[in-house]
C-alpha positions as CSV (number, residue, x, y, z in Angstrom):
1,M,-66.9,-9.5,7.4
2,N,-65.5,-8.4,4.2
3,M,-63.1,-10.3,1.9
4,I,-59.9,-8.7,3.3
5,N,-60.9,-9.8,6.8
6,F,-61.6,-13.3,5.5
7,L,-58.2,-13.5,3.8
8,M,-56.4,-12.3,6.9
9,L,-58.1,-14.9,9.0
10,L,-57.3,-17.6,6.5
11,L,-53.7,-16.5,6.3
12,E,-53.4,-16.5,10.1
13,F,-55.0,-20.0,10.1
14,F,-52.4,-21.4,7.7
15,K,-49.5,-19.6,9.5
16,N,-50.6,-21.2,12.8
17,A,-51.2,-24.6,11.3
18,Y,-47.9,-24.8,9.4
19,Q,-45.7,-23.1,12.0
20,N,-44.1,-26.4,13.1
21,Q,-44.5,-28.2,9.7
22,R,-47.2,-30.3,11.3
23,F,-50.3,-29.2,9.6
24,F,-52.6,-32.2,10.3
25,E,-51.4,-32.5,13.9
26,S,-52.0,-28.8,14.4
27,I,-55.6,-28.9,13.2
28,Q,-56.2,-32.3,14.7
29,R,-57.7,-33.9,11.6
30,K,-56.8,-35.6,8.4
31,I,-57.7,-34.3,5.1
32,A,-57.8,-36.9,2.3
33,I,-59.7,-37.3,-0.9
34,D,-60.5,-40.5,-2.8
35,S,-57.8,-41.8,-5.1
36,D,-58.2,-41.7,-8.9
37,E,-58.3,-45.5,-8.9
38,A,-61.1,-45.7,-6.3
39,L,-63.1,-43.0,-8.0
40,E,-62.7,-44.6,-11.4
41,R,-63.9,-48.0,-10.0
42,K,-66.9,-46.3,-8.4
43,Y,-68.0,-44.3,-11.5
44,K,-67.4,-47.3,-13.9
45,K,-69.9,-49.3,-11.7
46,L,-72.4,-46.4,-11.6
47,F,-72.2,-45.4,-15.3
48,K,-71.6,-48.7,-17.1
49,T,-72.5,-47.3,-20.5
50,A,-70.6,-44.0,-20.1
51,D,-67.4,-43.4,-22.0
52,I,-64.1,-42.7,-20.1
53,D,-64.3,-38.9,-20.7
54,D,-67.7,-38.8,-18.9
55,I,-66.3,-40.9,-16.1
56,R,-63.2,-38.7,-15.7
57,N,-65.4,-35.6,-15.7
58,Q,-67.5,-37.1,-12.9
59,M,-64.2,-37.9,-11.1
60,R,-63.0,-34.3,-11.3
61,K,-66.3,-33.0,-10.0
62,E,-66.2,-35.5,-7.1
63,K,-62.6,-34.5,-6.2
64,L,-63.5,-30.8,-6.2
65,R,-66.6,-31.5,-4.1
66,Q,-64.4,-33.3,-1.5
67,I,-61.8,-30.6,-1.4
68,L,-64.4,-27.8,-1.1
69,S,-66.1,-29.7,1.7
70,F,-62.8,-29.7,3.7
71,A,-62.3,-26.0,2.9
72,K,-65.8,-25.3,4.2
73,D,-65.0,-27.1,7.4
74,I,-62.0,-24.9,7.9
75,Y,-64.0,-21.7,7.2
76,V,-66.7,-22.7,9.7
77,E,-64.9,-24.5,12.5
78,Y,-61.6,-22.6,12.5
79,L,-62.5,-19.2,11.1
80,G,-66.0,-18.9,12.7
81,Y,-68.0,-18.3,9.5
82,D,-71.4,-19.9,8.9
83,S,-72.3,-22.1,6.0
84,L,-75.6,-22.4,4.1
85,E,-75.6,-26.1,3.1
86,R,-76.3,-27.1,-0.4
87,F,-76.4,-30.8,0.3
88,N,-78.6,-32.8,2.7
89,P,-77.0,-35.3,5.1
90,E,-77.4,-38.1,2.5
91,G,-75.2,-36.0,0.0
92,E,-78.1,-35.1,-2.3
93,F,-78.1,-31.5,-3.7
94,L,-80.8,-29.3,-2.3
95,K,-82.5,-27.4,-5.1
96,V,-84.6,-24.4,-4.3
97,P,-86.9,-23.0,-7.0
98,K,-85.8,-19.7,-8.6
99,Y,-87.6,-16.6,-7.3
100,G,-90.4,-15.5,-9.6
101,E,-93.9,-14.2,-9.7
102,D,-95.5,-17.5,-8.5
103,Y,-92.7,-18.3,-6.0
104,H,-94.7,-17.6,-2.9
105,Q,-97.8,-19.3,-4.2
106,N,-96.2,-22.5,-5.3
107,F,-93.2,-22.8,-3.0
108,D,-93.7,-25.5,-0.3
109,F,-90.8,-24.8,2.0
110,S,-91.1,-28.1,3.8
111,K,-90.1,-29.9,0.6
112,W,-86.9,-27.8,0.3
113,P,-85.2,-28.0,3.7
114,R,-82.3,-25.7,4.3
115,V,-79.5,-26.1,6.8
116,I,-77.1,-23.6,8.3
117,T,-73.9,-25.0,9.8
118,S,-72.5,-22.8,12.5
119,T,-70.2,-22.6,15.6
120,Y,-72.2,-19.6,17.0
121,P,-73.3,-20.4,20.5
122,N,-76.7,-18.7,20.6
123,T,-78.4,-20.0,17.4
124,N,-81.9,-19.1,18.5
125,E,-81.0,-15.5,18.8
126,R,-78.9,-15.3,15.6
127,Y,-81.2,-17.4,13.4
128,Y,-84.6,-16.7,14.9
129,N,-86.4,-15.9,11.6
130,Y,-84.7,-18.8,9.8
131,L,-85.7,-21.2,12.5
132,L,-89.3,-19.9,12.3
133,M,-89.3,-20.8,8.6
134,G,-88.2,-24.3,9.1
135,W,-84.4,-24.0,8.6
136,A,-82.3,-26.4,10.6
137,I,-79.1,-25.3,12.4
138,H,-76.3,-27.8,12.5
139,K,-73.9,-26.8,15.3
140,V,-70.3,-27.9,15.1
141,P,-67.4,-27.2,17.5
142,R,-65.4,-24.1,17.2
143,Y,-61.6,-24.4,17.3
144,I,-59.1,-21.8,18.6
145,F,-55.3,-21.8,18.3
146,N,-53.5,-22.7,21.5
147,E,-50.1,-20.9,21.1
148,Q,-48.4,-22.9,24.0
149,K,-49.2,-26.2,22.4
150,G,-49.1,-25.1,18.8
151,I,-52.4,-26.8,17.9
152,Y,-56.0,-25.9,17.4
153,E,-58.3,-27.0,20.2
154,I,-62.0,-27.0,20.7
155,D,-63.1,-23.7,22.4
156,E,-65.0,-25.1,25.4
157,F,-66.3,-21.6,26.3
158,I,-67.9,-20.9,23.0
159,N,-69.2,-24.5,22.6
160,N,-70.8,-24.4,26.1
161,Y,-71.9,-20.8,26.3
162,Q,-75.6,-20.0,26.2
163,S,-77.2,-16.6,26.9
164,E,-80.2,-16.3,29.2
165,T,-82.6,-15.6,26.4
166,E,-81.5,-18.6,24.3
167,E,-83.8,-21.1,26.1
168,I,-86.7,-18.6,26.1
169,L,-86.3,-18.0,22.4
170,G,-86.2,-21.8,21.7
171,K,-89.5,-22.3,23.4
172,E,-91.0,-19.2,21.6
173,I,-89.9,-20.6,18.2
174,A,-91.3,-24.0,19.0
175,S,-94.6,-22.5,20.0
176,I,-94.9,-20.3,16.9
177,K,-94.0,-23.3,14.7
178,R,-96.6,-25.4,16.4
179,L,-99.4,-22.9,16.3
180,V,-98.9,-20.7,13.3
181,P,-99.0,-21.8,9.6
182,L,-95.8,-21.3,7.6
183,K,-97.2,-18.5,5.5
184,E,-98.2,-16.5,8.6
185,R,-94.9,-16.8,10.4
186,P,-93.2,-13.8,8.8
187,K,-95.5,-11.6,11.0
188,Y,-93.3,-12.8,14.0
189,F,-90.0,-12.0,12.5
190,R,-87.5,-10.0,14.6
């Protein structure tokens, strides 16, 4: 999808969610970030020797991270986009070495796990090559707007749908991962 399609989907989401002036009820979730006071206490404990400007800078970064996390949830769960995760479940930033001449020789993929968050029902079909290379797929529910109720609801069809080939591909991926070394797996790409 291009940027215009993305913006149109985002505008439609906000139009639907705000149509009855009940945004949080319409999307069935709360969006809240930590208060300045809570963040200041947290960062003063973590950085006891830091000056107040450094602490406030960390607070701004944390607030932005929290807001962007909620935005990402909307893009994935309500608009149907996928997300390449930059943080592991413990909240640590995932760093991947820059591509260069020795990238393939020195890059141990198992030390740099990658995660894709998606609402797509057939992840083995869609992410076959990524799964072969050790990526993890984090499936989350997809929401659609129910015009009669004026709220977003979980799309049971998308969340429960699975094609006939999905299970076969899952077994194929598991077999290749078990029997083929990581460096040889690109030979099996689709």
